[in-house]
N, C-alpha and C positions, 0 to 999 in steps of 0.2 A: 636205379629208378626210385626204389623206396627211400634210399638215403636222401636223394634229392627232394622227394616229396616231404620227408620229415624236416629237412632244412627249411623248405619254404614255409611249412606250417609253423615251425618254431619262430621264424622271423616274423610271420604274421601275428603270432601270439604276443611277441615282444612289442610289436608296433601297436597292437590294439590296447596293450596295457600301459602305454606311455603316459606319464603323469599329465594331468590336465587340471587347471591351467599350468603353463610352464612357469618355472621359477626364474624370472628374468632379473630379479633385483635382490641384493643382499646388503643389509644396513648394519654397520658395526657402531655401537654407541658407548660412550664413556661419560660418566657423570664427573664433573669437575668441582673444585673448591670454588664456590660462588664468590667468596670474599675477595678473591684475586681480581675480580672484575668490578670492584667498587669504584664509582666515579661517574660523572655525567657523560663523559666520552672515554670509555675504556680502551682507547686505540692502542696504547702502549702494551697493555696486557694481551690484547688480541694479536698484535704483531709478534710478541714474544712467544705466544702459544704456537703460532704458525711456524716460527723458526724452530721450536722444539719438535714439532711434528715432522718437519722436513729432515731434521737431524736424525730421526729414527729410520728414515728411508735411505739416507746416504750410504750406510754400511752395506745395504742390500743391493746397491747399484741402481736405486730408483731415482728417476728424475722428477723434479717438481716445478710447478709454475704457478703464477698468479699470487694473489694475496687474499686474505679474509677481509672482505669489505661489506659494510652494512648495506643490505639491499632492501630491507623493509622493516616496518614496525606494524604490529597488529594486536588486536585484543582477541583473547581466546576464552571461551566458556565451555566447560564440560557439564553435561546434564545427566542426572540419575534420580532414582527415587530416594528420598531422605530416609535414613535409618536402614531400610532393607537393601538398598543398592542392588536392585534386581539386574540392571544391565551389567555391572561389573562382575557379579557372581556368575552370570551366564557366559562371561567371556567377551562381552561387548564394551565398546567405548563410543560415546557419541559426543561430538563437539561442534561448535561453530567458531569461525575465525573471520574477523573483519579487518581489512587492511586500513591503517591510518596514514601510512607513509610508504611509498614504494619508488624505486628508481625506474620502474617500467609499469605500464598499464597491463594488467593481466586479463581482466574481464570488464564488461560494462558495469557489473555490480562487483564491489570489492569484498563481498561477503560470501562465505562458503560453508557448507555443512559436510561433515565426514562421519560415516558409521564404519567402525572397524571391529573385526572379530579376530581374536588371537587364540591359538591352541598349540600345544607342543607337537601334536600329530599333524603332519602335512595334509593328509586327506580330510581330516575333520575340518581344518581351517579352509581348505580350498572348496569344500562342498557347500559352504554356506551361500545362500542366495542374497547378495547385496545389490541386486539390480535396482536402479532408481527410476521411478516414473517421471522424474524431473530432469534426467540427464541431458546435458546440452553440449558436452564436449569442451566446456570452458576450462574447468580445472583438471585434476588428475584422472577423473573417471575411475574405473575399476583397476585395482592394483593388488597383486599378490607377491609377497616378498618374505624373506627370512630376516628376522631381527635377532642380532647377536649382542649379548652383554658379557662382561668379564665373569669368569675367565674364558668360558666358551659355552655360555648358557644360551640356548636359542629357542625361539618360538616362531611359528609361521603366522602371518597376518594377512587377512583379506580386508580390503577397504574400498569404499567408493566415496569420492568427493565430488560435489556438484555445486554449481552456483546457487546461491540462496538470496531471495529478494530481501531488501532491507526491511520490508513490512512483516516478514514471516516471524511470528513469535513461537517460542518453544515452551509449552505449558503442560502438555500431557503426552502419554504414550501415542495417542492418535497423531500427534505432530510428527513423530518419527515414521509411523506406518504410512502417513500421507506422502512422505518422500521415498521411503524404502518399503514397499508394500509387503514383501514376503519374508523379510529377514527375521522378524521376531514374532510372527503370528503363531508359530508352533508352541510358544511358551504360554499362550492363553492369558496374557496380562490384560486386564480390562483397559479399553481405550481411554477411559477417563482417569486412569492412574496418574497422579500429579508427578511432574518432573521439576526439579529445582537445580540451580547451579551447584555443582559439587563443591563442598566446603565454603559456599558463598563467595567463591573467588571469581573475579574478572582479572584474567592474567594479561599483563602487558609485555609483549615479546619484542626484543630486538634480535633480528636474525642477520648473521654475517655469512655471506656466501660469495658467489662470483666465479671467476675462472680459476678457482683454486683446485688443482689436481695433483695427484702423484701417479706417475706412470707405472703400470704393472706389466712389464713385457711378457708376452705369451700369446695365446690364441686371441687374435683380434686386438692385441695391444690395449688392454683395458685400462681404465682410469679409476682411481679412487677420488671421488668428488666430495669435498668437505662442506659441512655446515656447522656453525656455532650458534646455539640458541641461548639467550639470556632472558629469564623470566622475572618480572617484577610484579608487586602487588598493586602498583599504581603508576600512572604515566609520569608522575613527578619524582618517583623514587630513583635513587642513584645506586641502590644496593640490591642486586638480584637475589632472589631466594632459591634460584636454581640455575645451574649452568651445565650445558651438555654439548659435547662435540661429537659429531658422527661422520662417518664416510660411507658412501654408497658405491657399490660396484655393480655394474649392469652387464647383462648378456642377452643379446637379441633372440637367441634360440636355445638357451640353456645347454650349451656345450661345455662351457667353463674349461678353459685350457689348463693343462697340468702345471705349467710354469707359473701362470698368473695366479692360480689357486694357491700354490705353495708360497709365493711371495706375499700374497694377501695375508695368509696365516702368519708368516714370520713378521710382517709389518704390524699386524694386530698384536702379537705378543710383545713386540718392541714398544708400542704405544702404551701398553699397560705398565711399562716400566717408568713412565713419566710421573714418578711419585710426588714430585713437588706441585703437580697440577691436579692430580686425581683425588677425588673425594675419598677419604679413607673408609667412610661408611656409605657406600653408594646405594642408590635406590633408583627405580625407574621413575620417569616423569609422572606416569599415571598414579603410581603408589604415593608419590609425594603429594599430589593434588588431593587424593582421597583421604590421606591422613593429616592434611594441613589443619583441618578442623577436627578436634578430638571428638570421637563418637559419631562422626557423620555416618559411618557404616556400623551397624550393630551385629 
């Protein structure tokens, strides 16, 4: 009787302490040599990259489908306080994105804002309150995922993306708290604190996506879904200053099967062997933006 009671209590304790929110998404990111994608239409380089990616899956018995096809172009602006970089130093990232070309209509407004918080500790990241008073279900909404960079450095990120009206300007901290009321209040930053575009950059992105997947047999037969992002300093530029390819693996209930997890790891290690593609001195997208203008953060 007591053993049964102990078992029930133990199970209840485990259930009560289950992580929340669930980790439903893992994104693996590789910084590439941007010079390989020079040209107004870098189709050949994009196709060759996809061939190289598929080649790393073949020895593992992974199947692949689709192509990397340009699905949108958009402008991206990051905002922070000049010099002090209060948001970055506290673990936040705030950006707006406005679609200028898309193969499909996403929302009535083609502009969105995203507030993201990153931390190496899962619970620290997941406990941040990024609830938006403007949420409308149009864009990604709230998301919690693990971000992995070579060799196996990972952080946990919470983010909320919402539709943003074309008339909404970002000038002060108050413009963030107007959208995300509770996220940064605890830091006590005056609402009138000015915000500027990080490094003065308006980024022009070409994104390649589509039905490009690599099958990962195992629990639920998961897929690695790929995205290639090319960032330019102007819409007329044909030479990107940043190139990143990433793949996302999702799980609807955070069970993560043994086989698919092992294959994901082996595939990830294999991709890091694409030495002719990978930037020998890689950095994250956000760090590249923040250091693009010397002395933006003091």
